[in-house]
C-alpha positions in Angstrom: -8.9 -20.4 55.6 -11.6 -19.5 53.1 -9.2 -17.3 51.3 -7.4 -20.4 50.1 -10.4 -21.2 48.0 -10.7 -17.8 46.4 -9.7 -17.9 42.7 -7.9 -14.7 41.6 -8.9 -13.2 38.3 -6.1 -13.1 35.9 -6.0 -9.6 34.5 -4.6 -10.9 31.2 -7.9 -12.8 30.7 -9.9 -9.6 30.9 -9.0 -8.8 27.3 -10.5 -12.1 26.3 -13.9 -10.7 27.4 -14.0 -8.9 24.0 -15.5 -11.5 21.7 -14.0 -12.3 18.3 -17.2 -10.9 16.7 -16.9 -7.6 18.6 -13.2 -7.2 17.7 -14.0 -7.8 14.0 -16.8 -5.3 14.2 -14.4 -2.7 15.7 -11.7 -3.4 13.1 -14.3 -3.2 10.3 -15.7 0.2 11.6 -12.1 1.6 11.7 -11.4 0.3 8.2 -14.6 1.9 6.8 -13.9 5.2 8.5 -10.4 5.5 7.1 -9.5 6.7 3.6 -5.9 5.3 3.8 -4.4 1.9 4.6 -4.2 1.3 8.3 -1.1 -0.3 9.9 -1.1 -2.7 12.8 0.5 0.0 15.0 -2.4 2.3 14.1 -5.0 -0.4 15.0 -3.2 -1.0 18.2 -3.3 2.7 19.1 -7.1 2.4 19.2 -7.0 -1.0 20.8 -3.9 -0.9 23.1 -5.1 -3.9 25.1 -5.1 -6.1 22.0 -1.9 -7.7 20.9 -0.7 -7.6 17.2 -1.1 -11.4 16.9 -4.8 -11.1 17.9 -5.3 -8.2 15.6 -3.8 -10.1 12.6 -6.1 -13.0 13.5 -9.1 -10.8 13.6 -8.2 -9.1 10.3 -7.7 -12.5 8.7 -11.1 -13.8 9.9 -12.7 -10.6 8.7 -11.2 -11.2 5.2 -12.4 -14.8 5.3 -15.9 -13.5 6.2 -16.0 -11.2 3.2 -14.9 -14.1 0.9 -17.6 -16.5 2.3 -20.3 -13.9 2.0 -19.3 -13.0 -1.6 -19.2 -9.2 -0.9 -18.5 -6.7 -3.5 -15.4 -5.6 -1.6 -12.5 -7.4 0.1 -9.8 -6.7 2.7 -6.3 -6.3 1.2 -2.8 -5.7 2.5 -1.5 -2.7 0.7 1.1 0.0 1.4 2.2 -1.7 4.7 -1.3 -1.7 6.0 -4.9 -2.9 5.6 -7.7 -1.4 3.5 -11.1 -2.4 2.3 -11.3 -2.2 -1.5 -14.0 -2.9 -4.1 -13.4 -6.0 -6.2 -12.1 -5.5 -9.7 -15.2 -7.0 -11.4 -17.2 -4.0 -10.2 -14.9 -1.4 -11.6 -17.1 -0.7 -14.6 -20.0 0.5 -12.4 -17.7 2.4 -10.1 -16.2 4.3 -13.0 -19.6 5.2 -14.2 -20.5 6.6 -10.8 -17.3 8.6 -10.5 -17.8 10.5 -13.7 -15.5 13.3 -12.5 -12.5 11.0 -12.2 -9.7 11.9 -14.7 -6.9 9.5 -15.7 -3.5 11.2 -15.5 -0.6 9.5 -17.2 3.0 10.0 -15.9 5.3 11.3 -18.6 7.8 8.8 -20.0 10.6 10.6 -18.1 8.7 10.6 -14.9 7.8 6.9 -15.3 11.4 6.1 -16.1 12.7 8.0 -13.1 10.1 6.5 -10.8 11.0 3.0 -11.9 14.7 3.7 -11.2 13.9 4.9 -7.7 11.6 1.9 -7.1 14.3 -0.7 -8.1 17.4 1.1 -6.8 16.1 2.7 -3.6 17.4 4.4 -1.7 19.2 6.3 -4.4 20.7 9.8 -4.9 19.9 12.4 -7.5 23.3 11.9 -9.1 22.8 8.1 -9.4 19.4 8.6 -11.0 21.0 11.1 -13.5 23.9 8.6 -14.2 21.4 5.8 -15.0 19.2 8.0 -17.1 22.0 9.9 -18.7 20.3 13.2 -18.1 19.7 15.7 -15.3 16.6 14.5 -13.4 16.2 17.1 -10.7 12.9 18.6 -12.1 11.4 15.1 -12.6 12.4 14.1 -9.0 10.9 17.3 -7.7 7.6 16.5 -9.6 7.5 13.0 -8.1 8.1 14.5 -4.6 5.2 16.9 -5.1 2.9 14.0 -6.2 3.8 12.1 -3.1 5.2 9.1 -5.0 8.8 9.7 -3.9 10.2 10.8 -0.5 13.6 11.8 1.0 14.8 9.0 3.3 18.2 10.3 4.4 21.6 11.3 3.2 24.5 9.3 1.7 27.7 9.9 3.5 25.9 12.7 5.3 25.6 14.9 2.2 23.7 13.7 -0.9 19.9 13.2 -0.4 18.6 9.7 -0.7 15.2 9.0 -2.4 12.8 6.1 -2.0 9.2 5.4 -3.0 6.4 6.1 -0.6 3.3 4.2 0.7 1.3 6.4 -1.6 3.3 4.9 -4.5 2.4 1.4 -3.2 -1.3 2.4 -2.8 -1.5 4.0 -6.2 -0.1 1.0 -8.0 -1.9 -1.6 -5.9 1.3 -3.1 -4.4 1.6 -4.7 -0.9 5.3 -3.8 -0.8 8.3 -3.3 -3.1 8.7 -7.1 -3.4 5.6 -7.2 -5.7 7.4 -5.1 -8.4 8.1 -7.1 -11.6 11.4 -8.9 -11.4 14.3 -7.9 -13.7 13.9 -11.2 -15.5 10.2 -10.3 -16.3 11.3 -6.9 -17.5 14.0 -8.4 -19.7 11.3 -10.8 -21.2 9.0 -7.9 -21.9 11.8 -5.9 -23.6 12.9 -8.8 -25.7 9.6 -9.3 -27.5 10.1 -9.5 -31.3 9.1 -6.7 -33.6 5.4 -6.9 -34.4 4.4 -8.3 -31.1 1.8 -6.7 -29.0 3.3 -3.9 -26.9 3.8 -4.9 -23.3 1.9 -3.5 -20.4 3.6 -0.6 -18.6 6.0 -1.7 -15.9 4.1 0.6 -13.6 0.4 1.3 -13.8 -1.2 4.6 -14.8 -1.6 6.9 -11.9 -5.2 8.2 -11.3 -6.1 11.4 -9.7 -9.5 12.9 -9.0 -10.3 16.2 -10.7 -10.5 19.2 -8.5 -13.7 21.2 -8.3 
């Protein structure tokens, strides 16, 4: 019968009709439209027919394209997602353009508390206070308001547990918590002899845009 010679179209192959270039263009358009890092799940919500492996491949190729073209921006993995960021060597001109930007430094107590949460997370208020040796409720509340810390559950069903947020990772340019300085690096910084240059802060300065 003639039907024996009819080749069925595999529906799985239909997704392959989207070329690599078109997929990269779609990913790029989404990245440029977003103001926050985009996770693979979020990409997949817009492209449900595309698997995560293919999405990762497309993002990796897009990143390689930017490198080969020497663009002023690059694709980075940050805060559990992907975001297009300007390259550091252009920061001088960007700072001149954003003349309304104001640098806001966390207070020593806030920075200390944030570091404790970052390294010990998830952690309770009581544990933070024990480590600092002082009540830290107001500082934790301030970090919650800034979006750098969030409540992630309860210990033994009672005490609230605190962890850092994706905003924390984004503000400090970290892909994930594993990129925090190691305890050995911190010990090395703290053991510098008197008269040495002061070490860089363990956590960078937080920047916020001035309100109108």
